[in-house]
N, C-alpha and C positions, 0 to 999 in steps of 0.2 A: 543794200541787198537786205531782205529780210529773212531771217534765220528761220529754218523749218521747225517746227513746234516738236517737242521731244515725242518719242513714241510710246504708245499706251503701254504698261505693264499688262492690264487686263482690260478687255473691251467687250461689252455687250453690244450686238447690233440687231435693232428691230427685233429683240427677243420676245417670242409669244410662246404662251404655254395653255392649252385647252384641254379640260376634263369634260369629254362629251359637248354639250352646248354652251358650258361654262367655260369663259376666257378668265383664267386666274392671272395672267401675266399679258399685258397688252402693248406690243411693239415697244419696250424698254430698250433705250440706247443710252450708254454710259460708259465713259472711260476712267480708269484709274491711273494715275501717274505712278512709275516705280516708288514704292515707299509711302505711299499715300494712304489715309486712313478715311475711309467713305462709310457712312452709315445709311442703311435702308431705313427710313422712320414713317410709320403710318399706323393707322388703326387697325386691328383684327381684320382679318379676310380681304386686306388691300394688295396681297401678292408678294410682299416682303420675303417670306420664308421659301416661298416656292421658287423666287428668283435665286436666293441662297442655294437651294438645293440643286437647281439647274447647274450653278457654277461649280458646285462640288461634284456633279456628276451623277448624283442620285435621280435625276429626272432627265429626260432628254427634251429639248425645246419642238414644239409644235412648227415654229417659223423661226427665222433668224439665227443668228451664230454666237458663239462665246470664242473671244480669241485671247490667249495667253503668249505675252512676247511675240506676237504677229502671227502665231499659229492657231489655227481652228482646232478647237478641243472639243467643241460641241456644235452639231448641227443636226437636221431632221435625219439626215441619212446616216451619219455617223458621228460617234462621240468616244472620246478617251475614256476608259475605265478610272473610276475615282483614285484608285490606289496609284496610277501612273501621271496624275496630275500635279505631284509636288504641292499639294495644298495640306493643311492642317485645319480642323474643324472642333469647335467647343460647342457642345450642344447645352441645352437648359439643364440637363441632368447631370452634367459634366462627364458621365460614363467612365469614372475611375474604377478599377477593378477591385473589389472588396477584399479579393484574397491577396493582394499584393501590397507591399509596404509603399510609403511614398518613393522613395529611391526608386524601387522597382517600377512603378507605374510611370515615373518620369523618363525612365531608361528604356521603356519597351520598346520606342520606336527606333531606337538605336540598335537594338539589339536585332530588330528585324532587318535592319540595314548591314548587319554583321560587320559592326565595327568591333576592334580589339577591347578587351575587357577594361584596361587599362584606361583607354580613351573614353569609354562609355562612362565610368567613374569619375573622371576628370569633368567632362560635360556636365554630367548629373550635379556635381558638387558646385560647379559654377554657376549653373542657372538656379540651384535652390539658393545659393546666395544671393541672386538678384531678387529672388521673390521672397527673400528672408524665411526660409523653409529649412536651413541645412539642419538646424537642431532637432528637427522633426522627421529626419530622413527614414528612420526605421519605424515609424508609426504606421498604423494601418487607417484606413479611411474612417473606419468607425469611431476613432480616437480624435478626430479633426473636427473643428466647428466648420460652418459653411463657407467662411470667408477663408479658411486654410485649404478646404477642398477645392475652392475656384483657383487659388494660387497653384496648386498641384496641377490643375487641369491646363493652366496658363503655362507653367514650365514644361509640360509634357509637348503642347502644341508649339512652343517656341524652340526647344532644344534641338529640334531635326533641322532648323533653320529653313522653313518652307518657302517657296516662291509667293503664295498668298495665304493668309491667315483668315480663317471665316469663324464668326461667332454668331451663334443664333439665340439671342436674348439670354446671355450668361448670367445675368444679375437676377433673373426674376424670382427666383426662389430665396433670395436674401431679404432680411429685414432693412428698414428704411436707411437705417445709419449705416450699416455695412454696406448696401448698395452704393450709398453716397461715397464711402472711402474707396471701394473697388472701381468706382469711376476713374478716380485719379490714378489708381494704382495700374489700370489698363492704359491710360495715356502715358504714364511714365515708363511702361515697358515698350509701348510704341516708340517714343522718343529716343529710348537706348538701342533698340534693333532696327527700326525704319522698316519693318516687314509691310508689305502692301496688305492692308487690312479691310475685308467688308464686314460691317458689323450691322446686325439685325435687331431692332428695338422699337416698341411702340413708345418709349419714355422719351420726351422731347429734351428734358434736361441730361439726361444719360448720353443722347446723341450729342447736344452742343458741347459737353464737357471733353468727349473723347476725340470728337472729328474734326478733320480738316474740311471736309464738305459733307453735306447730307443730301441725299436724294429722297425728297418727300413723295411717298406713292399714296394713291387713291383709287380705288376701283381697278387695280391691275396696271396703271399708268403711271408714269413719274411725271409729276406735276412742276416740280423745280428742283434744280439741282445748284446748291450755292454754298457759300460759307455760312456758318451759323448765323453770325451778326447780320450778314446780307438777308436772310431769310426772314429775321424778324423784322428788320428795319424796311426791307423792300420786298414784300411778298408779291407774286406775280398773279395767284390766283386767290379767288375769295375763301377756297379751300385752306391753302396754305396759311392765308392769315388768320385764319380760325383755329387752325391746329397747331400753330407755332406761338405759343404765348396766349393769353387771353384778349379779348377784343369786343368792342360795341359796333355792330353793323347799324348804319343808320341809312334810310332811304331818304331821298329828297327830289325836289322837283327844280329846275330851273326855269324861274318866270320872270323875264325881264330882266331887271337889274339885281335880281335877288336869287339866292339859292334857299328853298323854303322846306326846312324839316318839320316835323310832327311838335307843333308847340312854338317854334321859334324861326327866325330866318337870318342868314348872314348876307352881306350884300357881296354880289359876286365879284366885285373889283377887288376884295382881299384876296381872291385867288388868283395866284400867278398861273400865266397861260388861262386865263378866264374864258378866252373864246373856245377852249376846247370841252368846257362844260355846256352839254345841250340836253335837254329832256330830263328824263329819270336817270337818277345816278345814287350810287351806294358808296358810302363812306365806312372805314374802318378806324375807331377810335380806341387806343389802349387805354386800359383804366387808369394808369398811373399818370397820363399826361392831362389831366383834369385836375385843376385846383380848386378847392372848395373854401369859402371864405363866410364868416358869420354876418359881415357887414359888407354892401356893395363897395367894391373898390371904386378907385377914382377912374373914371372912363378917360380913355386914350384912343388915338386912331390905330393903336395895336393891340387892343382888347375887345374881345366880344363877351359881354357879360349878361348872364342870363339868370333869372331867379328860379329856385326848384325847392323840392321837400326831400328830405330824408324818407324813404319808405323802409328800409331794411336796413341791418348793419351787422356785421361778425368780425369779433376780434380774433386775429389770426396770429398774434404773438409779434412777428415781424411787421405787421401793417394792420390797418382798418380795411375791411370790404365793405363800400357802403353802396346800396341802390338807391339812385336820386332821379326824381321825376321832375320834367320841366313844369312850370307853373301852370301852364296854357296847353299842355299835351299830356297824351298817355304813355309816351316813349319812355321807358325804364333805362338807366346808363349804370352800369357796374363802374365803381370808382374806388381806387385804393388810396390811402391816407397813412402818415406816419403814426406811430403808436401814440403821441402826445395829442395828435389832431382829433380830438373826440367831439362827435356830434351825436345828439339825441335822435331817435326816429320821431318822425313828425315835426323835427324842427326846420324850420325855414332856411336856407343856404342860396348863397350866389356862386355859380360855376363861372369860372373865368377861362377863356381861351386867349392866351396872350404870349409874348415873347418878341424876342429881336426879329426871328424870321419865321412867323407862323408858317406851318405847313400842313393846311389842310388838303388832302389828296381825293379827288373823287374818281368816279369811273361810273361809264354808263351801265345801266341796271343789267343788261344782259351779258356783260362781261363778269367774270368772277373776279372782282378786284376788291381788295379792302383799303381802308384810310386808319391810321392809327391816332391815339393819343388822347383820351380824356382820363382824367384822375380827379377825384373830388372826394369832398367829406361833406357831413351833414350840416346842417345849422346854415348859415349864409354862404353860399358858395358860388364862385366864378368859374368859368371856363376858360383856361387859358390854352389857346392853341399854340402849338410851337414844335420845335425839333426837340427829341429827347437824346438822352446820350448816346443810344444806339443809331442815330441816322435820321430817319425821318421819313420821307415821304418820296415814292419813285412814281413815274407814271409816263405813259407816252398813248397816243392813239395810235393804233397800228393793225396791219393785217395779221391775220394767225399765222403763227410759227410753227413749224414742224417739232416734233420731239427731238430729233436729231439736232437742229437749231439751237433748240433751249436748252438742251444739254452741253452744248458747247458753249454756253455762257450767254446766247443771245437771249433778250427779253421774248417772253411768250405771252400772247394775248388770245383771249378766248373770244370767238366770234367777232372778231374785229373790233373789239371794245376798247377801252382805254384802261391802263394799268394804275394802280392808285398807290401811296404808301401810308403816311401817318402822320399823326400830331404828337407834339412831344413838348416838353415845359420850357419855359423861356425863350420863345422866337417872337417874329413879328408878323408880317402879314401871311394870310394863308397862301399857301404855294401849291400848285397843281402842274404836273409836268410828267 
């Protein structure tokens, strides 16, 4: 007997919001388990903040519903007011009252709930200990740094023990180093309190550090919902592949026994499930999955070695970023290399695709699908195809899935085309599935 899945804490069902002729959110379907941290990730204008505002009760949906613990709290005909939803929200500006001390800001929600003074003080002191701000309880916001103000906002939101915590790009006003620190602080607090959380951000690193799952949004729609690692390793649409991390998109034609790219070809037999490759296909190759060499490596049945030339480079401290062009083509690939792997501009290189289980994944052009994996360095470089640390390639040929199916974890394919995955280091024959 199969056990029934646990009920969702928060559920969006075919949620739609229109402003006149503009559809800001288009049939978004998403379910959060109790205590889950889910980020809405996407570029500006994708609908993520509008979705958050509907969850909070600041906007009514045009269509669809929002449920909390199985009870409808938002629908076109009726919506529960924000103050009755049992949710806390942190805005970009933190909304900390300048005329109140840290302790007064944090305790305000408890006072509204008319808790006894002794209980309020106890709860405030305990949460200030958690966010490491007790020593500053009597300071005013103007006397705090940006990170300290952020901690006050978090403490105030958590101390009332909300059913759901909503965060709208709360780190956008912080400098890079502090933003990096606060990502981990937010995750630490979530692991301690296990509050169901919806987090809006356009920063992929922020979403990947904090989240159990990420919902990637584009043009009002949820394109994919998955764990961070799966999003990177097995993107289901071309948009997701390009938005989560950097990648090279390569167009190719399947001609007889070869997959022909601009300037080079790879035998079709190198691809697992090669029969699925037909016509025009698109590959997504991650920059770190290609390896560059100054001299041509020893040929083998597990390596595809291609000559090229470095056309551009940039030193970024943790790695080199190279642009490499195949010898006989105009295609330019972005390749990353370790700091000691130094190649000059105009230097000839060999790019190698190799590994124990090469995974080149392709997809028909009409499908929004990527393939991962090239990483290279200038001079003599070879392209090594293969599986990287994060997984590799995914893919299927299939009929289009609904948003509801894809949000339940079912693969989603666009216009009936295939899904693809990626290439990574040290693997064998290209794999397509």
